[in-house]
matplotlib code that plots the C-alpha trace (Angstrom):
import matplotlib.pyplot as plt

x = [-26.2, -28.3, -26.8, -28.0, -25.7, -27.8, -26.6, -23.9, -24.7, -24.3, -27.1, -27.2, -30.0, -29.5, -31.3, -29.4, -26.6, -24.4, -22.5, -19.3, -17.1, -16.1, -17.2, -20.9, -20.9, -19.1, -21.6, -24.6, -23.4, -22.6, -26.0, -27.9, -25.9, -26.1, -29.9, -30.0, -30.0, -27.7, -25.7, -23.2, -20.9, -19.3, -16.1, -13.9, -10.9, -10.9, -7.8, -10.0, -12.3, -12.7, -10.1, -9.2, -8.2, -7.9, -7.4, -6.0, -8.4, -11.8, -14.0, -13.4, -15.7, -19.3, -18.0, -17.0, -20.7, -21.7, -19.2, -20.5, -24.1, -23.2, -21.6, -24.6, -26.9, -24.6, -22.2, -18.6, -16.6, -16.1, -14.8, -12.5, -10.8, -10.3, -8.4, -6.3, -5.7, -2.2, -3.2, -6.4, -7.5, -10.7, -11.2, -12.7, -12.1, -11.8, -15.3, -18.8, -19.7, -22.0, -19.0, -16.6, -15.6, -13.3, -10.8, -8.4, -5.5, -5.8, -3.2, -4.8, -3.6, -4.5, -7.9, -8.7, -7.2, -9.2, -12.5, -11.9, -11.3, -14.6, -16.5, -14.8, -15.8, -19.4, -22.0, -24.3, -21.9, -20.0, -17.4, -17.3, -14.7, -16.4, -17.9, -21.7, -22.8, -26.6, -29.4, -32.2, -35.8, -39.3, -42.5, -44.6, -48.3, -49.4, -46.9, -45.9, -42.6, -40.0, -38.9, -35.4, -34.9, -31.1, -27.8, -25.6, -21.7, -19.6, -18.8, -22.5, -23.2, -26.6, -27.4, -31.1, -32.0, -34.8, -32.9, -29.9, -27.8, -25.8, -22.7, -20.4, -18.4, -16.4, -16.0, -18.9, -17.4, -14.5, -11.6, -8.6, -7.1, -3.6, -2.8, -3.1, -3.0, -6.4, -6.7, -9.9, -9.6, -11.1, -9.3, -5.7, -5.5, -8.0, -10.4, -13.3, -16.9, -17.7, -20.8, -23.3, -24.3, -26.0, -28.0, -29.1, -30.2, -32.1, -34.3, -35.0, -32.3, -31.1, -27.3, -25.0, -21.2, -19.4, -15.7, -13.4, -9.7, -6.8, -3.3, 0.1, 1.9, 5.5, 8.3, 8.8, 12.6, 12.7, 10.9, 12.5, 10.0, 12.1, 10.7, 7.1, 4.9, 4.4, 0.8, 0.6, -2.3, -4.4, -3.6, -5.7, -7.2, -11.0, -12.4, -14.9, -16.9, -19.1, -18.1, -14.4, -12.6, -10.8, -7.9, -7.3, -6.4, -4.0, -0.7, 2.1, 0.9, 2.5, 2.7, 1.3, 2.9, 1.7, 3.3, 2.0, 1.9, 3.4, 3.4, 5.9, 3.6, 0.7, 2.7, 3.5, -0.1, -1.4, 1.2, -0.1, -3.8, -4.2, -2.8, -5.3, -8.2, -10.4, -9.7, -9.1, -12.7, -11.7, -13.5, -17.2, -18.2, -18.9, -16.4, -16.8, -17.1, -15.9, -12.9, -11.5, -8.3, -5.3, -5.9, -9.4, -8.0, -5.5, -8.0, -11.0, -9.1, -6.7, -6.4, -4.9, -1.1, -0.9, -2.9, -2.5, -1.2, -1.2, 1.4, -0.1, 1.3, -0.5, 0.5, 3.1, 4.6, 5.0, 6.9, 4.1, 2.9, -0.5, -0.6, -4.0, -5.4, -3.4, -5.4, -4.7, -5.2, -2.2, 0.4, 3.1, 5.9, 3.9, 3.0, 6.6, 7.5, 4.8, 5.3, 9.0, 8.1, 6.6, 8.8, 10.1, 9.3, 12.2, 13.7, 10.5, 10.2, 6.7, 5.5, 2.0, 0.9, -2.3, -5.2, -8.9, -11.5, -14.8, -17.6, -21.3, -23.7, -27.4, -29.4, -31.5, -35.2, -35.1, -34.6, -37.0, -35.9, -35.3, -32.6, -34.7, -35.2, -38.8, -39.2, -37.3, -38.6, -35.9, -33.0, -31.3, -28.5, -25.7, -22.5, -21.0, -23.4, -26.0, -24.0, -22.2, -18.5, -16.4, -15.9, -18.2, -21.1, -20.8, -20.7, -23.7, -25.8, -24.6, -25.7, -29.2, -29.6, -28.6, -31.0, -33.9, -33.3, -33.4, -36.5, -38.2, -37.6, -39.0, -42.2, -41.4, -41.4, -38.0, -35.9, -36.2, -34.1, -35.3, -33.3, -33.9, -32.7, -29.3, -26.7, -27.5, -31.0, -29.8, -27.5, -30.1, -32.8, -30.5, -29.6, -33.3, -34.8, -32.1, -30.7, -27.1, -25.3, -21.9, -20.7, -22.4, -20.3, -21.6, -21.0, -22.2, -23.8, -26.2, -27.7, -30.3, -30.4, -26.7, -26.8, -29.0, -27.1, -23.8, -21.2, -21.0, -24.6, -25.1, -25.6, -28.3, -30.1, -29.8, -28.9, -32.5, -33.2, -30.1, -31.4, -34.9, -33.6, -31.4, -27.8, -27.1, -26.8, -29.0, -25.9, -24.9, -28.4, -28.8, -25.5, -26.9, -30.1, -28.1, -26.0, -29.2, -30.6, -27.4, -27.4, -31.1, -30.6, -27.4, -29.0, -32.0, -29.8, -27.6, -30.8, -32.2, -29.1, -29.0, -25.8, -26.1, -24.0, -21.6, -18.2, -16.4, -18.5, -17.8, -14.1, -14.2, -15.9, -13.4, -10.6, -12.0, -12.9, -16.6, -19.1, -20.3, -23.7, -26.3, -29.0, -29.1, -28.0, -28.3, -25.2, -26.7, -27.2, -23.6, -22.3, -23.9, -21.2, -18.5, -15.7, -17.1, -17.6, -18.5, -15.0, -14.5, -17.6, -16.5, -15.5, -19.0, -20.5, -18.8, -21.6, -21.6, -21.8, -18.8, -19.8, -18.1, -16.4, -18.9, -21.8, -20.2, -19.6, -23.3, -24.5, -22.3, -23.3, -27.0, -26.9, -24.6, -26.6, -30.0, -31.6, -30.3, -31.2, -34.8, -35.2, -33.9, -36.3, -39.1, -38.1, -37.9, -41.5, -42.6, -40.5, -42.1, -45.6, -44.9, -43.1, -46.3, -48.4, -48.2, -48.6, -50.1, -47.5, -50.0, -51.2, -51.9, -50.2, -51.9, -55.1, -53.6, -54.8, -52.6, -49.4, -46.7, -45.4, -41.9, -43.2, -45.5, -42.6, -40.3, -43.0, -43.6, -39.9, -39.1, -42.5, -42.0, -43.4, -44.6, -45.1, -41.8, -39.9, -41.8, -40.9, -37.1, -37.3, -35.6, -38.2, -41.1, -42.0, -43.9, -47.0, -46.8, -46.8, -49.8, -51.7, -50.7, -51.9, -55.3, -55.6, -54.6, -57.2, -59.9, -58.7, -58.9, -62.2, -63.7, -62.7]
y = [50.5, 51.1, 49.4, 48.5, 47.6, 45.2, 43.5, 41.0, 41.4, 43.8, 44.0, 45.7, 46.4, 46.2, 45.2, 42.2, 39.9, 37.9, 35.0, 34.3, 36.7, 34.3, 34.9, 34.2, 36.4, 39.3, 39.4, 39.0, 41.8, 44.2, 43.7, 44.3, 47.4, 48.8, 48.3, 50.6, 48.1, 48.4, 45.2, 43.5, 40.8, 38.3, 36.4, 34.2, 36.2, 39.5, 38.2, 35.6, 38.0, 36.8, 34.2, 31.8, 28.7, 26.5, 27.3, 30.7, 31.5, 33.0, 31.7, 28.7, 26.4, 27.4, 29.2, 32.2, 32.4, 32.7, 35.6, 37.4, 37.0, 38.1, 41.2, 41.9, 41.8, 44.3, 41.9, 42.6, 39.5, 40.4, 43.9, 42.6, 40.0, 42.6, 44.7, 41.8, 39.2, 38.2, 36.1, 35.8, 33.2, 32.6, 28.8, 26.7, 29.6, 27.0, 25.7, 27.3, 30.5, 28.6, 27.1, 30.0, 30.7, 33.3, 32.3, 34.6, 33.7, 35.9, 37.3, 35.7, 38.2, 41.2, 39.8, 39.4, 42.9, 44.5, 43.0, 43.9, 47.5, 47.5, 46.2, 48.6, 51.6, 50.6, 52.7, 50.8, 47.9, 46.9, 44.1, 42.2, 39.6, 37.0, 33.5, 33.2, 30.4, 30.8, 31.8, 33.5, 32.7, 33.0, 31.0, 32.5, 33.2, 30.0, 28.0, 26.0, 27.8, 30.0, 33.5, 34.9, 37.6, 37.8, 36.1, 35.6, 35.5, 33.2, 36.1, 36.5, 39.6, 39.7, 41.3, 41.7, 41.8, 41.2, 38.8, 36.5, 35.2, 32.1, 31.7, 29.6, 28.0, 25.0, 26.2, 24.5, 21.8, 21.6, 19.2, 18.9, 15.5, 14.7, 11.0, 10.0, 13.6, 15.3, 18.9, 20.6, 23.8, 25.5, 26.0, 27.2, 26.5, 29.2, 28.8, 26.5, 27.4, 24.7, 26.0, 27.0, 23.5, 22.6, 25.8, 25.1, 21.6, 22.9, 25.1, 22.2, 22.6, 19.2, 19.0, 16.5, 16.2, 17.0, 16.9, 18.7, 19.0, 21.1, 20.4, 21.3, 24.5, 24.5, 27.0, 28.2, 28.4, 24.6, 23.9, 23.4, 25.1, 24.1, 20.6, 21.8, 23.3, 27.0, 28.3, 32.0, 34.4, 36.0, 39.1, 41.2, 40.5, 40.3, 41.8, 39.9, 43.0, 44.9, 48.1, 47.6, 49.5, 46.9, 49.2, 49.7, 46.1, 45.3, 44.4, 41.9, 38.6, 35.7, 32.3, 29.0, 25.6, 22.1, 18.9, 15.3, 12.4, 9.1, 5.5, 6.0, 8.6, 6.1, 3.3, 5.4, 6.3, 2.8, 1.5, 4.0, 3.9, 2.3, 5.5, 7.8, 8.9, 8.5, 4.8, 4.0, 5.0, 7.9, 10.5, 10.7, 13.3, 12.9, 14.5, 16.2, 13.8, 16.3, 17.5, 14.2, 13.8, 12.3, 9.1, 8.9, 9.6, 6.8, 4.3, 5.2, 5.8, 3.0, 2.8, 6.3, 6.3, 10.1, 13.0, 16.7, 18.9, 22.7, 24.7, 28.0, 31.1, 32.2, 35.9, 38.4, 38.8, 35.1, 32.1, 29.7, 27.7, 25.8, 22.2, 22.2, 18.7, 17.1, 17.5, 14.8, 13.7, 11.3, 11.7, 14.4, 11.9, 10.2, 13.5, 14.7, 11.3, 11.4, 15.1, 14.6, 12.0, 14.8, 16.4, 19.7, 18.8, 16.4, 18.7, 20.5, 22.1, 22.0, 25.2, 23.8, 20.2, 19.0, 18.1, 17.2, 19.1, 17.9, 20.3, 20.5, 21.7, 21.7, 18.6, 19.0, 19.8, 22.7, 25.7, 27.9, 29.2, 32.5, 30.7, 31.3, 28.3, 27.0, 26.4, 29.5, 32.8, 35.4, 32.9, 32.8, 30.4, 30.7, 29.1, 25.8, 25.6, 24.8, 21.9, 23.6, 23.9, 26.7, 30.4, 31.4, 29.2, 30.7, 34.3, 33.8, 32.4, 35.1, 37.9, 36.3, 35.7, 39.3, 40.6, 38.5, 39.2, 42.9, 42.5, 40.6, 43.5, 45.9, 43.7, 42.9, 39.6, 37.8, 37.6, 34.1, 33.3, 30.3, 27.8, 29.6, 33.0, 32.3, 29.8, 31.2, 30.0, 26.5, 26.4, 27.4, 25.2, 22.2, 22.9, 23.3, 20.4, 17.7, 15.6, 16.3, 13.6, 15.3, 18.9, 20.5, 21.9, 24.1, 22.7, 23.8, 20.4, 21.2, 24.1, 22.9, 26.3, 27.1, 28.5, 31.3, 31.6, 32.5, 34.3, 37.1, 38.2, 38.1, 41.9, 41.7, 39.0, 40.3, 44.0, 45.0, 42.8, 44.3, 47.8, 47.1, 45.7, 48.7, 47.3, 48.5, 52.3, 54.1, 54.9, 51.2, 50.1, 52.7, 51.5, 48.0, 49.3, 51.2, 48.0, 45.9, 48.5, 48.6, 44.8, 44.7, 47.5, 45.9, 42.4, 44.0, 46.0, 42.9, 40.8, 43.3, 44.2, 42.1, 41.3, 40.4, 38.2, 40.7, 39.4, 41.5, 39.9, 36.4, 37.1, 38.4, 35.3, 33.0, 34.7, 33.0, 29.7, 30.5, 29.1, 31.5, 33.1, 31.6, 34.0, 37.2, 36.8, 39.1, 39.8, 38.0, 34.9, 35.1, 35.5, 32.1, 30.4, 29.0, 30.5, 34.1, 36.5, 40.1, 41.5, 39.5, 40.9, 44.5, 45.0, 44.1, 46.5, 49.9, 51.8, 49.8, 51.7, 52.0, 49.6, 48.5, 45.1, 43.6, 44.6, 43.0, 39.8, 39.6, 40.4, 37.6, 35.0, 35.8, 35.5, 32.5, 30.5, 31.9, 28.5, 26.9, 29.9, 30.0, 26.3, 26.8, 29.8, 27.5, 25.0, 27.8, 28.7, 25.1, 25.1, 28.2, 26.9, 24.3, 26.9, 29.0, 26.2, 27.0, 24.4, 25.7, 25.4, 23.9, 21.2, 17.9, 15.3, 12.5, 13.7, 13.2, 9.8, 7.5, 9.2, 6.7, 6.4, 7.6, 10.6, 11.5, 11.4, 13.5, 16.1, 16.4, 16.9, 19.4, 21.3, 22.5, 25.9, 24.8, 21.8, 22.4, 22.3, 19.1, 17.4, 17.9, 16.2, 12.8, 10.1, 12.0, 10.4, 11.9, 9.8, 11.4, 14.8, 13.9, 12.8, 16.0, 18.1, 16.5, 17.1, 20.7, 21.2, 19.8, 22.0, 25.1, 24.2, 23.8, 27.4]
z = [-48.9, -45.8, -42.8, -39.3, -36.5, -34.3, -31.2, -32.2, -35.9, -38.8, -41.3, -44.8, -47.2, -50.9, -54.1, -55.5, -54.1, -56.5, -55.0, -56.9, -59.0, -61.8, -65.4, -64.6, -61.5, -63.2, -66.0, -63.7, -61.3, -64.2, -65.8, -62.5, -61.6, -65.2, -65.1, -62.0, -59.1, -56.1, -56.3, -54.0, -55.5, -53.1, -53.7, -51.4, -52.8, -54.6, -56.5, -58.1, -59.9, -63.5, -62.8, -65.6, -63.5, -66.6, -70.3, -71.1, -74.0, -74.7, -77.5, -79.8, -81.7, -80.8, -77.7, -79.9, -80.9, -77.2, -76.6, -79.7, -78.6, -75.1, -76.5, -78.7, -75.6, -73.7, -71.9, -71.0, -71.9, -75.6, -74.8, -72.0, -74.2, -76.9, -74.3, -73.0, -75.8, -76.9, -79.9, -82.0, -84.6, -86.5, -86.3, -89.1, -91.6, -94.5, -93.7, -94.1, -92.2, -89.8, -88.0, -88.1, -84.5, -83.1, -80.3, -78.5, -76.2, -73.1, -70.8, -67.8, -65.2, -67.4, -68.2, -64.5, -63.6, -66.4, -65.4, -61.7, -62.8, -64.7, -61.6, -59.2, -61.3, -62.2, -60.5, -58.1, -57.8, -54.6, -54.2, -51.0, -50.0, -47.9, -48.0, -48.1, -45.9, -46.0, -48.3, -46.3, -47.4, -46.2, -47.1, -49.8, -49.2, -50.9, -48.7, -51.7, -52.5, -50.8, -51.5, -51.1, -48.5, -48.2, -47.6, -44.6, -44.6, -42.5, -40.2, -39.4, -41.5, -43.1, -46.5, -47.0, -50.7, -53.2, -55.5, -55.3, -58.2, -57.3, -59.5, -57.3, -60.1, -58.9, -55.3, -53.5, -51.3, -53.7, -53.4, -55.7, -56.5, -57.7, -57.4, -53.8, -52.6, -51.9, -50.8, -49.8, -51.8, -54.8, -58.1, -58.1, -54.3, -53.4, -50.5, -51.1, -50.2, -47.6, -45.9, -48.5, -49.8, -46.6, -46.6, -50.2, -49.2, -46.3, -48.5, -50.9, -53.6, -54.8, -55.5, -57.2, -57.7, -61.0, -61.8, -64.1, -64.4, -65.7, -67.1, -65.7, -66.4, -67.6, -67.5, -71.0, -70.5, -70.1, -73.4, -76.9, -79.3, -82.3, -82.0, -82.1, -84.8, -84.4, -84.4, -85.3, -84.9, -87.7, -89.5, -89.4, -86.0, -85.9, -82.6, -80.5, -79.6, -82.1, -80.3, -80.6, -83.4, -85.4, -86.1, -82.4, -81.7, -84.5, -82.7, -82.5, -81.3, -79.3, -80.9, -79.6, -80.4, -81.3, -80.1, -79.7, -77.3, -78.4, -77.5, -74.7, -73.1, -73.3, -71.8, -68.7, -68.3, -68.7, -66.2, -63.6, -64.1, -60.6, -59.2, -61.0, -58.8, -61.8, -62.3, -58.6, -57.7, -55.5, -57.6, -57.0, -59.6, -63.3, -65.6, -69.0, -71.9, -74.5, -72.5, -71.2, -69.2, -70.9, -69.0, -70.5, -74.0, -73.8, -72.4, -74.5, -77.7, -77.5, -81.3, -81.5, -81.4, -80.6, -79.3, -80.1, -77.3, -77.7, -75.7, -75.0, -73.2, -70.0, -70.5, -71.5, -68.0, -67.1, -68.4, -67.6, -70.6, -70.5, -71.9, -73.6, -74.1, -71.4, -68.2, -65.6, -62.0, -62.0, -59.2, -59.8, -60.3, -63.1, -64.6, -65.0, -66.6, -69.2, -70.0, -70.7, -73.4, -75.6, -78.3, -77.0, -73.3, -72.7, -70.0, -69.0, -65.5, -64.0, -62.4, -61.4, -61.5, -63.2, -60.9, -61.0, -59.0, -57.6, -56.6, -55.8, -58.5, -59.3, -60.1, -63.4, -63.4, -60.9, -63.2, -65.2, -68.6, -66.9, -64.8, -61.6, -59.4, -59.6, -55.9, -54.6, -55.9, -56.5, -56.5, -59.9, -60.8, -63.4, -64.7, -63.5, -60.6, -63.3, -64.6, -67.5, -68.2, -69.7, -69.2, -72.1, -71.1, -67.6, -68.8, -71.1, -68.2, -65.9, -68.2, -68.7, -64.9, -64.2, -66.8, -65.5, -61.9, -62.7, -64.8, -62.0, -59.6, -62.3, -62.6, -66.2, -68.1, -68.3, -71.5, -72.9, -75.9, -77.8, -79.8, -83.1, -81.8, -80.2, -79.1, -75.6, -76.2, -77.1, -74.0, -71.5, -73.1, -72.9, -69.2, -68.3, -70.3, -70.4, -67.6, -68.6, -66.6, -67.2, -67.4, -70.4, -73.2, -76.0, -79.5, -83.0, -83.5, -80.6, -82.6, -85.1, -86.8, -86.9, -90.4, -89.1, -85.7, -87.1, -85.0, -87.6, -87.3, -83.6, -83.5, -86.1, -84.2, -80.6, -80.4, -80.4, -77.3, -75.5, -76.3, -75.1, -71.9, -71.4, -71.7, -75.3, -76.0, -78.5, -80.5, -80.8, -81.6, -84.4, -85.9, -86.0, -87.6, -90.3, -90.9, -91.4, -93.8, -95.8, -96.1, -97.2, -99.8, -101.3, -101.6, -103.3, -105.6, -106.6, -107.1, -109.5, -111.5, -114.6, -116.5, -120.2, -122.4, -123.8, -125.0, -122.4, -119.6, -121.0, -121.1, -117.5, -116.3, -118.1, -116.1, -113.0, -114.7, -114.5, -117.1, -119.8, -119.6, -121.8, -120.6, -118.6, -115.0, -112.0, -110.0, -107.1, -109.2, -110.4, -106.8, -106.0, -108.2, -105.8, -107.8, -107.7, -104.8, -104.1, -104.7, -107.9, -109.4, -108.8, -112.5, -113.6, -111.0, -111.4, -109.6, -106.4, -103.2, -100.8, -98.0, -94.8, -94.7, -92.3, -94.5, -97.5, -95.5, -94.6, -98.2, -99.6, -97.0, -97.4, -101.2, -101.4, -98.9, -99.6, -100.5, -97.2, -95.2, -96.6, -95.8, -92.2, -91.8, -92.8, -90.2, -87.6, -88.4, -87.6, -84.5, -83.2, -83.6, -80.8, -78.7, -78.7, -77.4, -73.7, -70.9, -67.6, -64.8, -62.4, -64.9, -63.2, -65.4, -63.5, -65.2, -68.7, -69.7, -71.9, -70.9, -70.3, -66.7, -67.7, -69.6, -66.7, -64.3, -66.5, -67.2, -63.4, -62.8, -65.6, -65.8, -69.4, -70.3, -73.8, -76.1, -77.9, -74.6, -73.6, -76.8, -76.1, -72.7, -72.7, -72.1, -73.6, -77.0, -80.0, -78.9, -75.4, -77.1, -79.2, -76.0, -74.3, -77.2, -77.1, -73.4, -73.7, -76.4, -74.2, -71.4, -73.5, -75.0, -71.6, -70.5]

ax = plt.figure().add_subplot(projection="3d")
ax.plot(x, y, z, "-o")
ax.set_aspect("equal")
plt.show()
């Protein structure tokens, strides 16, 4: 970095500044540096790099999809969890492939140390401990928007740069609440960022308050695991990263445990609701609907006589156990009472109490699909600052923000993943087009085309984009091309290989309870029968090629679900027609006659890029879209 020591001030010159070194910041900084830009990543504490302040796992339902997609694009999270996991499980394995999701328990300390090591040894990347208190901007030539010129630390040091990525997590004006006690800190007692919010407001960024929470941690020595249900990992372990050798990560795993709340637990909670900041009106921010506190569960699901609580290890070198499903902001004396009503926790010793945390984040309607702010050129935003929740959602946004900040400096078009390409596309589209009055959580139900967007084919969908951007090596890309070719060739071979009605064939099918053949069938047609699969048909297919396991998995899925996949591909074609109908950014919605007032207001706020995006904005009806289409046609005809 070039530096200038001016009177009473130190100034540096660099390409990109990343504010925050959580999961979003790490991915953003790595992407920028790997794409050739000198990058400085700022954190209030170097010990908080890739910190996991809440749950000790990566992945899970739908979140595992995000990690696989991030890896396919060239991100780091999948590789890092493969290096540092202590247990791995494929969730929903008994269901269809669209909802299979990998989840791994992390050794929290090792995960953070490993990611820090990657950052410290990446060319072009510099770590700087310090609080950013101001975003420096200048007016653009049209005087309608601002442009980023740098950042300023609390100590007065200025870093001049061409782009800034804001990934502040839950640190902005943060305060933690536990009963009547309020501490003005970030997560895990770390320093909050108390100066940046006012700077953002000054440059026209609108902020709001959100809230999240975390459960207590218990000393494993004080727990009786014999009273709980043991939850073991999978054998063999499936890696998150497509570049991880599966044989290299097979190891002894650590168990998790399952216990339950009971009526006595619920009585203690109900008797102390007046001491909960959530119900006493002390908390200002909105909490996550899909990750409620135990108080919310007891109140909102009063008909349930128990709730699942998973006891999860935080690492190999600590006795701390995480109580997943039991976040709370009740006072500590109430917490210990309720925890000791759970089977196995009767004599539990609390290492860290549960707490809720409030923080500033972005109001909706200010982001482009590239994750750049509409009114501040060069300022990109990622992670919980954008109103999302979860490590995986944050990392995915961080990667896209890092890619697009780099592409902007190169004068190239941004990478925009649509809803039919990736869960990441669904995530970002929802954050940009929806009001999201609570922290956003990714779920499989949010993805309309989830049969196409499976976690097992993320490399086939996205490796090409990662290679084109410059984050995926030629070797990895060529492996993916070879895999795609093997899949196509094998599906074609099975679809053309006919099996007749010989007695030996009938006898073989009877062994699996499969109906006899009345006419000639191809092997692909036989594989569509639920009782048969690729391996079971091996005897009828002696000349089959020797293929990798992941290729066989894709062949079987594509054949068995071909009808559903074809139908979804047809729906995607219709979806993309509206995505291609662009809306000029400077369109005057007041000129569009017959638009309802609510639709006009929403369209002005969100400024959709295309008709498809406009149709997904809450408050914009199909009739409004029809009116808008007529207006755009007249506009285009007049050119």
